[in-house]
C-alpha positions in Angstrom: 71.3 242.3 127.8 70.0 238.4 128.5 67.9 236.4 126.0 67.2 233.6 128.0 70.5 231.3 127.9 72.1 234.3 126.2 74.2 237.1 127.7 75.6 240.1 126.1 79.0 240.8 127.7 78.4 244.3 128.9 81.2 246.7 126.8 82.1 243.9 124.7 81.6 242.3 121.2 80.9 239.1 122.6 78.1 236.4 124.0 77.8 234.1 126.6 75.7 231.2 126.3 75.4 228.3 129.4 73.6 225.1 129.1 74.2 222.4 131.2 77.8 222.2 132.1 78.9 224.3 128.4 79.6 227.6 129.5 80.4 229.0 126.0 82.3 232.2 124.8 81.1 233.5 121.5 83.0 236.1 119.4 83.0 236.8 115.6 85.3 238.6 113.3 88.8 238.5 114.7 90.6 238.8 111.4 94.2 237.7 112.4 96.7 239.7 109.9 94.8 242.3 109.4 98.4 244.1 110.4 99.7 243.4 107.4 96.9 245.1 105.2 97.1 248.6 107.5 100.9 248.4 107.0 100.7 248.4 103.2 98.4 251.6 103.5 101.0 252.9 105.9 99.6 252.6 108.9 101.9 250.9 111.2 100.5 249.1 114.3 101.3 246.6 117.1 100.2 243.6 116.8 96.3 243.2 117.6 96.3 239.5 118.3 97.6 239.2 121.9 95.2 242.4 122.8 92.3 240.2 121.7 93.7 237.2 123.5 93.8 239.0 126.8 90.2 240.3 126.5 89.2 236.9 126.1 91.0 235.6 129.1 89.3 238.4 131.2 85.7 237.6 130.0 86.6 233.9 130.9 88.0 234.1 134.0 85.4 236.3 135.1 82.7 234.2 133.8 84.1 230.8 134.6 83.8 229.9 130.7 85.0 226.4 129.3 84.3 227.0 125.5 85.3 229.5 122.7 83.0 229.4 119.3 84.5 232.1 116.7 81.7 232.8 114.4 83.7 233.2 111.6 86.5 235.3 109.8 89.5 233.7 112.2 92.0 235.3 109.4 91.8 238.2 107.5 93.5 237.1 103.9 91.0 235.8 101.6 91.8 232.9 99.5 95.4 232.1 100.0 97.0 231.3 103.7 99.8 234.2 103.9 103.0 234.4 105.5 101.4 236.0 108.4 98.9 233.4 108.7 101.4 230.9 109.8 103.2 233.4 112.0 99.9 234.6 113.9 97.1 231.6 113.8 99.0 228.5 115.0 100.1 230.6 118.0 97.0 232.2 118.8 95.0 229.0 118.8 97.4 227.1 120.9 97.2 230.1 123.5 93.3 230.1 123.4 93.3 226.3 124.0 95.2 227.1 127.4 92.3 229.2 128.7 89.5 227.3 126.8 89.6 223.6 127.6 86.9 223.4 123.8 87.9 225.9 121.0 85.7 225.7 118.0 85.4 227.8 114.7 82.5 228.4 112.4 84.2 229.0 108.9 83.8 232.8 107.4 84.4 233.8 104.1 87.8 234.7 105.0 88.5 231.2 106.3 89.2 229.3 103.1 92.3 226.5 103.7 92.6 227.5 107.4 92.2 223.8 108.5 96.4 223.4 108.0 96.7 226.7 110.2 94.8 225.1 113.5 96.3 222.9 116.3 94.5 219.6 116.2 92.1 220.1 119.2 90.4 223.3 117.7 86.7 221.8 116.3 86.3 223.1 112.3 82.6 223.1 111.8 81.0 223.5 108.3 80.2 226.7 106.7 76.5 226.0 107.0 77.1 226.5 110.6 75.8 224.6 113.8 73.4 224.3 116.7 74.4 224.5 120.4 72.5 223.6 123.4 70.1 221.7 124.7 67.4 223.5 126.5 67.6 226.1 124.1 68.9 225.6 120.8 71.1 228.2 119.3 71.9 228.0 115.5 75.2 229.8 114.9 76.6 230.6 111.1 79.2 233.4 109.9 76.4 235.2 107.7 78.1 235.2 104.3 76.0 232.3 102.7 72.8 230.4 104.1 72.8 228.3 106.8 71.8 225.3 107.4 68.1 223.9 108.0 69.1 223.3 111.3 70.3 226.7 112.2 67.2 228.2 110.8 64.9 226.3 112.3 66.9 226.7 115.5 64.7 229.8 116.0 67.8 231.7 117.3 70.7 232.5 115.0 73.7 234.3 116.1 75.9 235.4 113.0 78.7 238.2 112.3 80.1 239.4 109.1 78.3 242.5 108.5 80.5 244.6 110.7 77.5 247.0 111.4 78.3 250.5 112.8 75.8 253.0 113.8 76.7 256.6 112.3 76.0 259.8 114.7 76.5 263.4 113.8 77.0 266.1 116.2 75.8 269.8 115.9 78.7 271.1 114.1 78.5 268.2 111.4 81.2 266.0 112.7 80.6 262.5 112.1 81.4 259.2 113.6 80.7 255.3 113.8 80.1 253.0 116.6 80.2 249.4 116.4 76.6 248.3 117.4 74.2 244.9 118.1 71.7 243.9 116.2 68.3 242.2 117.4 65.4 241.5 115.3 62.7 238.8 114.9 62.4 236.7 111.9 59.9 234.6 110.1 61.1 230.9 110.4 58.9 229.3 107.5 60.0 232.3 105.4 63.6 232.0 106.1 64.2 228.1 105.6 62.2 228.5 102.3 64.2 231.2 100.7 66.9 229.7 101.7 65.9 226.5 99.8 65.1 224.0 102.9 61.8 222.7 103.6 59.6 224.5 106.2 60.0 222.2 109.0 59.4 224.9 111.6 57.0 227.8 111.8 56.7 230.6 114.2 59.4 233.5 114.9 63.3 233.4 115.7 65.5 235.8 117.0 68.4 236.9 114.9 71.3 238.3 116.6 74.0 239.9 114.8 77.2 240.4 116.3 79.8 243.3 116.0 83.2 242.3 115.0 85.7 241.6 118.2 88.7 243.3 116.2 87.7 246.6 116.7 90.3 247.7 114.3 88.3 246.5 111.3 86.2 248.5 109.6 82.2 248.9 109.1 79.2 249.7 106.8 76.7 252.3 108.6 73.6 250.2 109.4 71.4 253.8 109.3 73.0 254.7 105.9 71.4 253.7 102.6 71.9 250.2 101.3 73.9 249.4 104.4 71.5 246.7 105.8 71.7 244.7 102.6 74.7 242.4 103.2 74.8 238.6 102.8 72.0 236.7 102.4 69.9 236.5 105.4 70.1 240.3 106.0 69.0 240.6 102.3 66.3 237.7 102.3 63.6 240.0 103.8 62.6 237.5 105.9 62.4 240.4 108.8 62.2 244.5 108.4 64.9 246.6 109.8 62.2 248.4 111.7 61.7 245.5 113.5 65.1 245.8 114.8 66.3 246.8 117.9 69.9 248.3 117.7 72.4 248.9 120.6 75.8 249.9 121.1 78.3 248.3 123.4 77.4 250.3 125.9 74.1 249.4 125.8 72.7 252.3 124.8 69.7 251.9 122.3 70.0 253.7 118.9 67.4 252.1 116.6 
């Protein structure tokens, strides 16, 4: 799937943005350190961070990318920095800088105090997001809070946060949930006003909600009651779910 200068990586929870000399990988919701919470619940799993690095490296090599942007929720712990964060996050981003010449983060609600964990070469943006691109502006924000005026006015917003899944049922009543992409038009003026910004732009924009790059995190069913009201952007009613396109990672359209 392509949206002008944005491309969805097939069978992955990742986007590629190309503009001039910049070739950027966008991923969201790494939730590094999730293994500790799962261990508390009795689940023993091998460290998953290396698998995510391997996937990012593979995408970078196949597509000749030179920048990576993490769209929030780098770490899984909320608030304080835990011991597992010191053990994983500095190493993870040092390794990522061996793959990408430039690495940037738009922080999410899990990323309090993350600056102390990052190598100096990693660029940390404000929580209200950032805008990339010259020929085509793309606004990037995690989605847990209102993005900046510039992000909304860019007319293309990429966000994560929601961990959307699509619940499917088989003929025997069994249920399964699959990660999904969501693409929806939004009213630029309406969203600017609801976010408390001046209505500096008009027209229709495109909202892209990414699935989490960490395949182990849970998620809510987008087709269940109340599953769409998650964060101020999605709760704003600046667009309708009936206008949205929903795809599984393999490109199958389910909504």
